[in-house]
C-alpha positions as CSV (number, residue, x, y, z in Angstrom):
1,M,32.8,15.4,137.7
2,K,35.8,15.9,137.0
3,H,39.2,17.2,137.3
4,F,41.0,20.3,136.0
5,L,44.0,22.2,136.4
6,L,44.6,26.2,134.9
7,F,48.5,27.5,135.2
8,Y,49.2,31.3,134.8
9,E,52.1,32.5,133.0
10,A,52.9,35.4,135.6
11,G,54.2,38.4,133.4
12,P,57.3,40.5,134.7
13,D,55.4,43.2,136.3
14,Y,53.1,40.9,138.1
15,L,53.9,42.0,141.0
16,A,53.5,45.6,141.3
17,R,50.5,45.9,139.3
18,R,49.1,43.0,141.4
19,P,47.4,45.2,144.2
20,A,45.2,46.9,142.0
21,Y,43.2,44.2,140.9
22,R,43.8,41.4,143.7
23,D,40.0,41.9,145.6
24,A,38.4,41.6,141.9
25,H,40.4,38.4,140.7
26,L,39.8,36.9,144.5
27,E,36.5,38.1,144.8
28,K,36.3,35.7,141.4
29,A,37.8,33.3,142.9
30,W,35.7,32.4,146.1
31,A,32.6,33.2,143.7
32,A,34.1,29.8,141.7
33,S,34.5,28.7,145.2
34,E,30.7,28.5,146.4
35,R,29.5,27.2,143.2
36,G,32.0,24.2,144.2
37,E,33.8,24.3,141.2
38,L,37.4,25.9,142.1
39,V,38.9,23.8,144.8
40,L,42.4,25.6,145.7
41,G,43.9,28.2,144.0
42,G,47.2,30.5,144.4
43,A,50.4,32.3,143.1
44,L,54.0,29.7,143.2
45,A,56.1,30.6,145.5
46,D,60.1,31.1,144.9
47,P,59.4,32.5,142.2
48,V,56.6,33.7,142.0
49,D,56.0,33.4,138.1
50,G,52.8,32.3,138.2
51,A,49.9,30.1,139.3
52,V,47.9,27.0,139.7
53,L,44.7,26.9,140.4
54,L,42.4,23.2,140.7
55,F,38.6,22.8,139.3
56,R,36.1,20.9,139.3
57,A,33.6,20.7,136.8
58,E,32.5,18.6,134.0
59,T,33.7,20.3,131.1
60,R,37.2,22.6,131.0
61,E,34.3,25.6,129.5
62,V,33.8,26.1,132.8
63,V,37.7,26.7,133.7
64,E,38.0,28.8,130.2
65,A,35.8,31.0,130.5
66,F,37.2,31.7,134.3
67,A,40.4,32.5,133.0
68,K,39.1,34.3,130.1
69,A,37.3,37.0,132.5
70,D,39.6,36.6,135.5
71,P,40.7,40.7,136.0
72,Y,44.7,39.6,136.6
73,V,44.5,37.4,132.1
74,V,41.9,41.5,131.2
75,E,44.7,43.6,132.7
76,G,47.4,41.4,130.8
77,L,49.1,40.6,135.0
78,V,48.6,36.8,133.2
79,T,50.2,36.5,130.2
80,G,49.8,33.1,129.0
81,W,47.5,30.6,130.9
82,R,46.4,27.0,129.9
83,V,44.2,24.1,131.1
84,R,44.6,20.4,131.4
85,E,42.1,18.1,132.6
86,W,44.0,15.5,135.5
87,T,42.5,12.2,135.5
88,T,43.1,11.9,140.1
89,V,43.2,8.8,141.4
90,A,43.9,8.5,144.5
91,G,42.8,10.2,147.5
92,E,39.1,11.3,149.3
93,A,38.5,13.5,146.1
94,A,39.8,11.5,143.5
95,A,38.0,11.8,140.8
96,S,38.1,8.9,139.2
97,P,39.4,6.6,142.5
98,V,41.4,3.7,141.6
99,H,42.2,1.2,145.3
100,P,45.0,-1.4,145.0
101,A,44.1,-4.7,144.5
102,S,45.1,-5.9,148.1
103,R,42.8,-3.3,148.9
């Protein structure tokens, strides 16, 4: 399994429009979490101008499918998004652990 980061860019009216779509977005996010795909997700703070979601999946297509069907994207609250593979090497959940030679 690999880690992927999904970056969302929020539109100027994101905060005003979010309440109407939040439950549908959260249902989708929690369903992805229950399938073991979404590890963490949430809006950036101060300012609330985007969000970052961490996925664990075999391919980026899992993440792209999530974004394409997310109510925030479909309804235009999120005006741009991108997926980046993240090579995680340290920490309990690292996908590709690398330890120092001294260990």
